[in-house]
C-alpha positions as CSV (number, residue, x, y, z in Angstrom):
1,M,0.0,0.0,0.0
2,A,1.2,3.5,-0.8
3,K,2.4,5.7,2.1
4,L,2.2,9.3,3.2
5,F,5.6,10.7,3.9
6,F,6.3,13.9,5.8
7,Y,9.8,15.4,5.4
8,Y,10.1,18.2,7.9
9,S,12.8,20.7,8.9
10,T,13.6,24.3,9.6
11,M,14.3,26.9,7.0
12,N,17.1,26.4,4.5
13,A,17.6,22.7,5.1
14,G,17.1,21.7,1.4
15,K,13.5,20.7,1.4
16,S,12.7,22.0,-2.0
17,T,15.9,20.6,-3.4
18,T,15.1,17.2,-2.1
19,L,11.6,17.4,-3.5
20,L,12.8,18.4,-7.0
21,Q,15.4,15.7,-7.0
22,S,12.7,13.1,-6.0
23,S,10.4,14.2,-8.8
24,Y,13.3,14.1,-11.2
25,N,14.1,10.6,-10.2
26,Y,10.6,9.4,-10.9
27,R,10.4,11.2,-14.3
28,E,13.8,9.9,-15.3
29,R,12.4,6.4,-15.1
30,G,9.4,7.3,-17.2
31,M,7.0,7.7,-14.3
32,N,4.6,10.6,-13.9
33,T,4.5,12.9,-10.9
34,L,2.3,15.7,-9.7
35,V,4.0,18.6,-7.8
36,F,1.9,21.0,-5.7
37,S,2.8,24.2,-4.0
38,P,0.7,26.7,-2.0
39,E,-0.4,29.8,-4.0
40,I,0.3,31.9,-0.9
41,D,4.0,31.4,-1.4
42,D,4.6,33.6,-4.5
43,R,8.3,34.5,-3.8
44,F,9.3,32.9,-7.1
45,G,5.9,33.3,-8.8
46,V,2.7,31.3,-8.3
47,G,3.0,27.7,-9.4
48,K,6.8,27.8,-9.2
49,I,9.2,25.9,-6.9
50,S,12.8,27.2,-6.6
51,S,15.6,25.8,-4.4
52,R,18.6,27.7,-3.0
53,I,21.0,25.9,-5.3
54,G,19.2,27.0,-8.4
55,L,16.9,24.1,-9.2
56,Q,13.4,25.2,-10.4
57,A,10.2,23.5,-11.6
58,D,6.6,24.3,-12.3
59,S,4.0,23.2,-9.9
60,I,0.2,23.1,-9.4
61,A,-0.7,26.0,-7.1
62,F,-3.3,25.2,-4.4
63,S,-5.4,27.2,-2.0
64,P,-7.0,26.1,1.2
65,S,-10.3,25.5,-0.6
66,V,-8.9,23.1,-3.1
67,N,-9.8,19.4,-2.8
68,L,-6.5,17.8,-3.4
69,F,-7.9,14.3,-3.6
70,R,-10.3,15.2,-6.5
71,S,-7.6,17.2,-8.3
72,I,-5.2,14.2,-8.1
73,Q,-7.9,11.7,-9.0
74,K,-8.8,13.7,-12.1
75,E,-5.2,13.7,-13.3
76,H,-4.8,10.0,-12.5
77,E,-7.8,9.2,-14.7
78,K,-6.0,11.0,-17.6
79,K,-2.7,9.3,-17.1
80,T,-1.2,7.1,-14.4
81,I,0.3,9.2,-11.6
82,H,3.1,7.4,-9.8
83,C,3.9,9.9,-7.0
84,V,2.5,13.2,-5.6
85,L,4.9,15.7,-4.1
86,V,3.8,18.8,-2.0
87,D,6.1,21.7,-1.2
88,E,5.6,24.0,1.8
89,S,3.1,21.5,3.2
90,Q,2.8,23.3,6.5
91,F,0.2,25.4,4.7
92,L,-2.1,22.5,4.1
93,T,-5.4,22.4,6.0
94,R,-6.4,19.5,8.2
95,Q,-8.9,18.4,5.6
96,Q,-6.2,18.5,2.9
97,V,-3.9,16.3,4.9
98,R,-6.8,13.9,5.2
99,Q,-7.3,14.1,1.4
100,L,-3.7,13.3,0.8
101,S,-4.0,10.2,3.1
102,D,-7.0,9.2,0.9
103,V,-4.8,9.5,-2.2
104,C,-2.5,6.9,-0.6
105,D,-5.3,4.6,0.7
106,D,-7.8,4.8,-2.1
107,L,-5.7,5.6,-5.2
108,D,-2.6,3.7,-4.0
109,I,-0.3,6.7,-4.9
110,P,2.5,7.6,-2.6
111,V,2.6,11.2,-1.3
112,L,5.7,13.0,-0.3
113,A,5.0,16.2,1.7
114,Y,7.8,18.6,2.6
115,G,7.5,21.5,5.0
116,L,8.3,23.3,8.2
117,R,7.4,21.7,11.5
118,T,7.0,24.9,13.6
119,D,6.4,28.6,13.2
120,F,8.5,31.5,14.5
121,Q,6.8,31.2,17.9
122,G,7.5,27.5,18.2
123,N,4.0,26.4,17.5
124,L,3.0,23.7,15.0
125,F,1.5,24.8,11.7
126,E,-1.9,23.3,11.0
127,G,-0.6,21.2,8.1
128,S,2.5,20.1,10.0
129,Q,0.4,19.1,13.1
130,H,-1.8,16.8,11.1
131,L,1.0,15.4,8.9
132,M,2.8,14.5,12.1
133,A,-0.3,12.7,13.3
134,W,-1.4,11.1,10.0
135,A,1.8,10.3,8.0
136,D,3.0,6.8,7.8
137,T,6.7,7.9,7.8
138,L,8.4,11.0,9.3
139,H,11.8,12.1,8.1
140,E,13.8,15.0,9.5
141,I,15.9,17.0,7.0
142,K,18.7,18.4,9.2
143,T,20.6,21.7,9.1
144,I,22.6,23.6,11.7
145,C,22.4,26.7,13.8
146,H,25.1,29.4,13.7
147,C,26.6,27.8,16.8
148,G,27.0,24.4,15.2
149,R,24.1,22.7,17.0
150,K,21.3,21.1,15.1
151,A,18.8,23.8,14.1
152,T,15.3,22.8,15.1
153,M,13.5,26.1,15.3
154,V,12.8,29.1,13.1
155,L,13.4,32.7,14.3
156,R,11.7,35.6,12.6
157,I,13.8,38.7,12.4
158,D,13.2,42.3,11.4
159,G,15.1,44.5,9.0
160,S,17.8,45.1,11.6
161,G,18.3,41.4,12.4
162,N,16.4,41.6,15.7
163,P,14.1,38.7,16.7
164,V,10.3,39.2,16.2
165,R,8.1,37.5,18.8
166,E,4.6,38.7,17.9
167,G,2.6,38.8,14.6
168,E,0.7,36.7,12.2
169,Q,1.7,33.1,12.0
170,I,2.1,33.2,8.2
171,Q,4.4,35.8,6.8
172,I,6.1,34.7,3.6
173,G,9.8,35.4,3.4
174,G,13.3,34.0,3.0
175,N,16.7,34.6,4.6
176,E,15.9,38.3,5.0
177,R,13.1,37.4,7.4
178,Y,13.9,34.0,9.0
179,V,16.9,32.2,10.4
180,S,17.2,28.6,11.5
181,V,18.5,28.2,15.1
182,C,18.8,25.6,17.8
183,R,16.4,25.5,20.7
184,K,18.8,27.4,23.0
185,H,19.2,30.3,20.6
186,F,15.5,30.3,19.8
187,K,14.7,30.8,23.5
188,D,17.5,33.4,23.9
189,G,16.2,35.2,20.8
190,L,19.7,35.3,19.3
191,A,20.3,35.5,15.5
192,E,24.1,36.1,15.5
193,R,27.0,34.1,16.7
194,N,28.7,35.3,19.9
195,S,31.5,34.3,22.2
196,Q,29.2,32.3,24.5
197,D,28.2,29.9,21.8
198,L,29.0,26.3,22.4
199,P,31.5,24.4,20.1
200,F,30.3,22.4,17.2
201,E,28.3,19.3,17.9
202,D,27.5,16.5,15.5
203,L,23.9,16.4,14.1
């Protein structure tokens, strides 16, 4: 039976790169994939996925009102879909996570979802919360804090590099607005390396 996978991490851990590579691997073997991304994330244009290392691909943009099961089922009826991939899956709704699980269970198509686990306040996103609960397999994609520890949290910063603790959960941005840090530096609200940082530790 097909499985629902959730690949989670902080910012700048290579989620989009891994997604694009996975889709390429399927297509290189003559298989068909569907790649989805939330229309709210328009940093590189709606319906576009771009990685930090320069890889890009078109995607199907979805909003919270889209029924992903029906969209995928419709495409599957036209041609066999071998894998579904979802970028920025933290923006999924609870119902859409359920729909993706139905794609696995009813259409027997594996789904690979990539996204952040927590927001800038340390709270789970709706999509991430339900993927953590419903996915068959959880994979952490690792990156490091400026101190060398494993980064597990995302810190929102202002134009001067100061931590932002209040505001809307969703605010689209990249390196100019977010930095990945370890739990210690998330709690301390630090975004720059200083002399009190601990030495490098293995992930």
